[in-house]
C-alpha positions, 0 to 999 in steps of 0.5 A: 298792596305791599311795602318793601318789608312785607304786606301792608294789610293782613292779606297774604302776598307772594314775596320774592324768594331770597337767592340761595347762597353757597355751593348748592345755589342754583346756577343762573339760567344762561340766555343768548346775549343781546346782539350775539351772532346768529346760529345757522344750521347747515342742512345737507342733502336734497331739501324736502319737507321732512328735512325742513321739519327735522331741522326746525325741531333741532332748532327748537331744542337748541332754543329751549337750551338757550333762550333768546337764540337767533337761529336760521336754517340754510340748505347746502343744496337749497333753491332760494325759493322754498329752501334758502341756500346756506349762502343766503341765510348767512347774508341775511344774518349779516344784513340783519346785524347791520340793520340792528346797529343802524336802528340803534344809532338812529334812535340815539343809543350808544352802541359799539359797531358790530364786530366778530362773526355775524353767524356761527355755522353748525353742520347737521352732521354726526360725523366728518364728511370732507366733501360736504364740509368743503361745500359748506366752507365755499357757501360761507365764502360766497356769502361774504358774511363774517361767519365761523364754522364749527366742527361736526357733532360727533364723536360724543357720548350723547350720540352713543346714548342716542344710538342706544335709544334708537336701537331699543326703539326698534327692539334691537337692544335692551332699553336699560341694561340695569333691568333684568329682562331680555329682548328676544330680537336683541342684536349681538353685533352692531354695524355702525353705518356712516357716510364720509368715507374712511375718515368718517368710519374712524370717527364713528369707531370712537362713538362705537366703542362707547356704544359697545360699552353700553350694550356689551356687544361688539360694534364695528363701523362701516361706510354707506358710501363705500360699496360693499362696506356694510356687508363686509363688516357684517361678514366680519362680525358673523365670522367672530361669532355674532349671529343676530346683527343690526345696523345702527345708522350713525346719521342725522338723516338728510346727509345720506342719499335716498335708498342708500341705507335701505340697500346696504341693510338688505345687502347685509341681511340684517335688521336696522334702527332709524337714523338719529333724527331730531333726538334731543341730543342732536339739538343739545350738541348743536347748541353746545357747538354754538355757545362754545364757539362764542364762549358764552356758555359751558359746553354740554356735559361730556357724560351721558346717562346710561340706558 
């Protein structure tokens, strides 16, 4: 047993450490405020067990960044059976908030009526895709739930880091530019493949510049959903002197139609890395979009560690 001033006996007792003061004090961990809007992850593409597993892992990463986060998954092409539609997920989040308020009122607690968004919708997209974003907006309207839609995840330095890692995992780039070794299959030119047409290509070009700085090789963006775009960009890179090309998918994964990436890579005649998938940066950026929208935490760091 202990007293406010220390142990009552000679036995050692663990006492709370005093908070460190001054500029080197550790920041208090950020947690989701009670009653905060739900994060609803908008998953594009045809729903599948693979896309659900990916979305759940992204949500898990976001929750590890922000304990207490209330998060749901809504599928843009869901069926409201195995895969809930985005509109259903939003309606559920709004109804859940009303139910919490009514329960608190019934219990005699003095709580303010719900206000502001019931949900923050984060598209699971690395880059802009106007057609998909318009469908997400329609789903928000159809749900009749008060919700805010964030921007897509990129461009961002963390996505350049993720692309670098995926290329190195495929043996197409050095894992760490500071180490003095070479990879026999390292690419000397990168085609950054995205979906969403010309707007997506322009946005991918920003991340492409960051990736080029990391790899010290030329990087050019192409649209998978524009016929011949990947092959055309590959030809430009070869004409400029790149002999060993690689395709780096600037995609999370579910947003691209099945077979589209494989056929474009085959047409371009080069190797390819895997899509970004549930790389930790994806979950961190999802969390950052959510917290920045609500103003409850600082956004994710703008820089990314070099690899």
